C-alpha positions in Angstrom: -2.1 6.5 22.2 -4.2 6.2 19.1 -3.8 2.9 17.2 -3.5 2.9 13.5 -4.8 0.3 11.2 -4.2 -0.4 7.5 -7.5 -0.2 5.6 -7.6 -3.3 3.3 -11.3 -3.3 2.5 -12.2 -3.2 6.2 -13.9 -0.5 8.1 -13.1 -0.2 11.8 -15.4 1.5 14.3 -14.6 3.0 17.6 -14.7 6.3 19.4 -12.6 9.5 19.3 -12.3 11.2 22.7 -15.9 12.0 23.8 -17.2 11.7 20.3 -19.1 8.7 19.0 -17.7 6.9 16.0 -19.6 5.8 12.9 -22.7 3.8 13.6 -22.7 0.1 13.7 -24.9 0.3 10.6 -21.7 0.8 8.5 -20.4 -2.5 9.8 -23.7 -4.1 8.7 -23.4 -2.6 5.3 -19.8 -3.7 4.8 -20.2 -7.0 6.6 -16.8 -6.4 8.3 -15.7 -5.0 11.7 -12.8 -5.0 14.1 -12.8 -5.1 17.9 -11.0 -2.0 19.2 -10.7 -0.3 22.6 -13.0 2.6 23.4 -10.2 5.1 23.0 -9.1 4.1 19.5 -9.9 6.3 16.4 -10.6 5.0 12.9 -7.4 5.6 10.9 -6.9 4.4 7.3 -3.7 4.5 5.2 -3.2 3.6 1.6 -0.7 0.9 0.8 1.5 3.2 -1.3 2.7 6.6 -0.1 4.0 8.1 -3.2 2.6 11.6 -2.6 2.6 14.1 0.2 0.8 12.5 3.1 -2.7 13.9 4.0 -4.2 13.4 7.5 -8.0 14.1 7.1 -10.7 14.5 9.7 -14.2 13.4 8.7 -17.4 14.0 10.6 -20.8 12.6 9.5 -24.1 13.9 10.7 -26.0 10.7 11.5 -24.9 7.2 10.5 -28.3 5.8 11.3 -29.7 7.5 8.1 -29.6 5.0 5.3 -28.2 7.4 2.7 -25.5 8.7 5.0 -24.5 5.1 5.9 -24.2 4.2 2.2 -22.2 7.3 1.5 -19.9 6.7 4.4 -19.2 3.2 3.3 -18.0 4.4 -0.1 -16.2 7.3 1.5 -14.1 5.0 3.7 -13.5 2.6 0.8 -12.4 5.3 -1.6 -10.3 7.1 1.0 -8.5 3.9 1.8 -7.5 3.4 -1.8 -6.0 6.9 -2.1 -2.2 7.1 -2.0 -0.8 8.8 1.1 -4.2 9.4 2.8 -5.1 8.6 6.3 -8.2 9.7 8.1 -10.2 9.7 11.3 -14.0 9.3 10.8 -16.5 10.1 13.5 -20.3 10.1 13.8 -22.0 13.2 15.3 -25.2 11.2 16.0 -27.3 14.2 14.9 -26.0 16.3 17.7 -24.6 19.7 16.7 -22.6 20.2 19.9 -21.1 16.8 19.5 -20.0 17.6 16.0 -18.4 20.9 17.1 -16.4 19.0 19.7 -15.3 16.6 17.0 -14.1 19.4 14.8 -12.3 21.0 17.7 -10.5 17.7 18.3 -9.5 17.4 14.7 -8.1 20.9 14.7 -6.2 20.3 17.9 -4.8 17.1 16.3 -3.5 19.2 13.4 -5.5 17.6 10.6 -4.6 18.8 7.1 -8.2 19.1 5.9 -11.7 18.6 7.3 -14.6 16.8 5.5 -17.9 17.9 7.2 -21.3 16.5 6.8 -23.2 19.1 8.8 -25.7 18.3 11.5 -26.9 21.9 11.7 -27.0 23.5 8.2 -27.9 26.9 9.5 -25.7 29.8 8.5 -24.6 30.4 12.1 -23.5 26.8 12.6 -21.7 26.5 9.2 -19.9 29.8 9.8 -18.7 28.6 13.2 -17.1 25.6 11.5 -15.5 27.8 8.9 -14.2 30.2 11.5 -12.6 27.4 13.5 -10.8 26.0 10.4 -9.9 29.4 9.0 -8.1 30.4 12.3 -5.7 27.4 11.7 -5.6 27.7 7.9 -7.2 24.3 7.5 -9.2 23.7 4.4 -12.8 22.4 4.9 -15.0 20.6 2.4 -18.7 20.4 3.3 -20.5 17.5 1.6 -24.0 16.3 1.1 -25.6 19.0 3.4 -25.4 22.4 1.9 -24.1 25.3 4.1 -25.1 28.0 1.6 -23.0 30.1 -0.8 -23.0 33.1 1.5 -21.1 31.1 4.2 -18.5 29.7 1.8 -17.6 33.2 0.7 -16.1 33.8 4.2 -13.1 31.5 3.5 -11.3 30.8 0.3 -10.5 27.3 1.4 -14.1 26.3 2.1 -15.9 24.3 -0.5 -19.1 22.3 -1.0 -19.6 19.0 -2.9 -23.1 17.7 -3.4 -26.3 18.2 -5.3 -28.9 20.9 -5.9 -32.1 20.5 -3.9 -34.1 22.1 -6.7 -33.0 19.4 -9.1 -34.2 16.5 -6.9 -37.6 18.3 -6.5 -38.0 18.7 -10.2 -37.0 15.1 -11.0 -39.3 13.8 -8.3 -42.2 15.9 -9.6 -41.6 14.7 -13.1 -41.6 11.1 -11.9 -44.9 11.6 -10.0 -46.6 13.0 -13.1 -45.1 10.4 -15.5 -46.3 7.5 -13.3 -49.7 9.2 -12.6 -50.4 9.3 -16.3 -49.4 5.6 -16.6 -51.6 4.5 -13.7 -55.2 5.9 -14.1 -56.2 3.7 -11.2 -54.3 6.0 -8.8 -57.1 8.6 -9.3 -59.3 7.3 -6.5 -62.1 9.9 -7.0 -61.8 10.1 -10.8 -61.4 13.9 -10.8 -58.2 13.9 -12.9 -56.4 15.7 -10.0 -53.4 14.4 -8.1 -54.2 14.8 -4.5 -50.9 14.5 -2.7 -49.2 14.9 0.7 -45.6 15.7 1.4 -43.3 14.5 4.2 -40.8 17.3 4.7 -37.3 17.1 6.2 -36.1 19.6 8.8 -37.6 23.1 8.5 -35.0 25.7 7.2 -32.8 23.0 5.8 -31.8 23.9 2.2 -32.5 20.4 0.9 -35.9 20.2 2.7 -37.0 23.6 1.5 -35.8 23.1 -2.0 -37.2 19.7 -2.5 -40.6 20.6 -1.1 -40.8 23.8 -3.1 -39.7 22.3 -6.4 -41.6 19.0 -6.3 -44.8 21.0 -5.7 -44.0 23.5 -8.4 -43.2 20.8 -10.9 -46.4 18.9 -10.3 -48.5 22.1 -10.4 -46.9 23.0 -13.7 -48.5 20.1 -15.6 -52.1 21.3 -16.5 -51.1 21.4 -20.1 -50.7 17.6 -20.0 -54.2 17.1 -18.7 -53.0 16.7 -15.1 -54.0 19.0 -12.2 -52.8 18.7 -8.7 -53.9 19.5 -5.2 -51.6 19.7 -2.2 -53.5 18.3 0.8 -50.8 18.7 3.5 -47.1 19.2 4.2 -45.9 17.8 7.5 -42.4 17.8 9.0 -40.9 14.5 9.9 -37.2 15.7 10.3 -35.8 13.1 7.8 -36.7 10.3 10.3 -38.4 7.0 9.5 -39.7 6.8 13.1 -41.3 10.2 12.9 -42.8 9.7 9.4 -44.7 6.5 10.4 -47.1 8.0 13.0 -47.7 11.0 10.7 -48.8 8.8 7.9 -50.8 6.6 10.2 -52.7 9.6 11.4 -53.4 10.6 7.8 -54.7 7.1 7.0 -57.0 7.2 10.0 -58.1 10.8 9.8 -60.1 13.1 7.4 -57.4 12.7 4.7 -57.8 8.9 4.6 -60.0 8.8 1.5 -58.4 11.8 -0.2 -54.7 11.0 -0.4 -53.6 9.5 -3.7 -49.8 10.0 -3.6 -47.3 10.3 -0.8 -44.2 12.3 -1.6 -41.2 12.3 0.7 -38.1 14.6 0.9 -35.9 11.5 1.6 -36.0 7.7 1.6 -36.0 7.4 5.4 -39.4 9.1 5.6 -40.6 7.2 2.6 -39.9 4.0 4.4 -41.7 5.3 7.4 -44.7 5.9 5.1 -44.4 2.4 3.8 -44.3 1.1 7.4 -47.6 2.9 8.1 -49.3 1.7 4.9 -48.3 -1.9 5.5 -49.5 -1.8 9.1 -52.8 -0.4 8.0 -53.1 -2.9 5.2 -53.3 -0.2 2.5 -51.4 0.7 -0.6 -50.6 4.1 -2.0 -47.8 5.3 -4.4 -44.8 6.5 -2.5 -41.9 8.5 -3.8 -38.6 9.3 -2.0 -35.2 10.8 -2.6 -31.7 9.2 -2.2 -32.3 5.7 -3.9 -31.0 4.0 -0.8 -30.5 0.2 -0.9 -33.6 -0.6 1.1 -35.7 1.6 -1.2 -34.2 0.0 -4.3 -35.4 -3.3 -3.0 -38.9 -1.8 -2.2 -39.0 -0.5 -5.8 -38.2 -3.9 -7.2 -41.0 -5.4 -5.0 -43.5 -2.7 -6.1 -43.9 -1.3 -2.6 -42.4 2.1 -3.5 -42.8 3.6 -6.9 -39.6 5.6 -7.2 -36.8 7.7 -5.7 -34.3 10.3 -6.9 -30.8 8.9 -6.7 -27.5 10.3 -5.7 -24.5 8.3 -6.7 -22.7 7.9 -3.4 -19.5 6.5 -5.1 -19.2 9.5 -7.4 -20.0 12.0 -4.7 -17.7 10.5 -2.1 -14.8 10.4 -4.6 -15.5 14.0 -5.7 -15.4 15.2 -2.1 -12.2 13.2 -1.3 -10.4 14.4 -4.5 -11.2 18.0 -3.6 -10.1 17.6 0.0 -6.8 16.0 -0.9 -6.1 18.7 -3.5 -6.7 21.4 -1.0 -4.6 19.7 1.6 -1.7 19.4 -0.8 -2.0 22.9 -2.2 -3.0 21.7 -5.6 -5.6 23.1 -8.0 -9.0 22.2 -6.5 -10.3 21.3 -9.9 -7.7 18.5 -10.5 -9.5 15.2 -11.3 -12.8 17.0 -10.4 -16.0 15.1 -11.1 -17.8 18.3 -12.1 -17.1 22.0 -12.6 -16.4 24.0 -9.6 -18.2 27.4 -9.6 -17.7 29.8 -6.7 -16.4 27.1 -4.4 -19.3 24.8 -5.2 -19.4 21.5 -7.1 -22.8 20.2 -7.9 -23.3 16.7 -9.2 -26.3 15.2 -10.9 -29.4 13.4 -9.6 -31.3 10.7 -11.6 -34.8 9.3 -11.2 -34.8 5.7 -10.1 -37.9 3.5 -10.6 -38.8 0.0 -11.9 -37.4 0.8 -15.3 -33.8 1.3 -14.2 -33.5 0.2 -10.6 -31.6 -3.0 -11.6 -28.8 -0.9 -13.2 -28.7 2.1 -10.8 -25.3 2.6 -9.2 -23.8 -0.3 -10.9 
């Protein structure tokens, strides 16, 4: 039998059937944990049950990613504070098959609504999730990782809550140019051209493609400000810190070593991998990321990373939960919405985070 625990500011971790539960990283973030048997699921209930009860199934794509861990911390805290809400939360560990098994388990358990942080954002995979939920008339809210508008149209109870990849690319590009103009010493060869490299997330992923395209387009669009740019290389590191480090090490020890002036990353994990490589080589270059994760905030304060593009995990998690609970209870999806819902999509805002505002970001 599955044990149930009251969530009073604590996050319990365990496993659900054959599925791994949320990473131990979440316990580190919260500073709290509970010992549970291997067959116990994470279940949270609010203290007051004044509304129709909602039993929610949540699957995250990889709790080892800093941003996902921070998001999940807020998700569990906010869900625990909602009246009548209980949930099981599991970690797919970046394994699409594992996530599909988790979703099957949730459906078989009769969950009222699913919150899905997709491992595989391909149309085929997202549609498979929708078809499973639709067959049982269970609403599904995708969050953080975009499944695409075309997929959502297949089910009137499928929604997305997150941010636009193009926005993060534009803001990141603007940050690069702004800081470039403020730091003429970055122009190593004195040619007035930003020579940059990009660490790209997973190919085909909407966020990776959008961020890469729009940061480059934004930087290239600034000749009128006296800034020109040259893209030296774009290399895939699959969002991973461990993959980014050797890539940057190779750049620093290869033909690009004396040419690179700025390192741009699609996310903070890869930006931290770049920082690891730079510190190992005893070198310093301006690095920019996306997510404004806690570790990157500290690196910005220490002048090790120039900036990142922040997503407010508290706002986003609450938006996703509100929408999920509304759908489960048959309410208007827009009730208490954090942003306008258009064609089953709710997009929230990014903000650039650098030394000028890092102390107040997310407060």
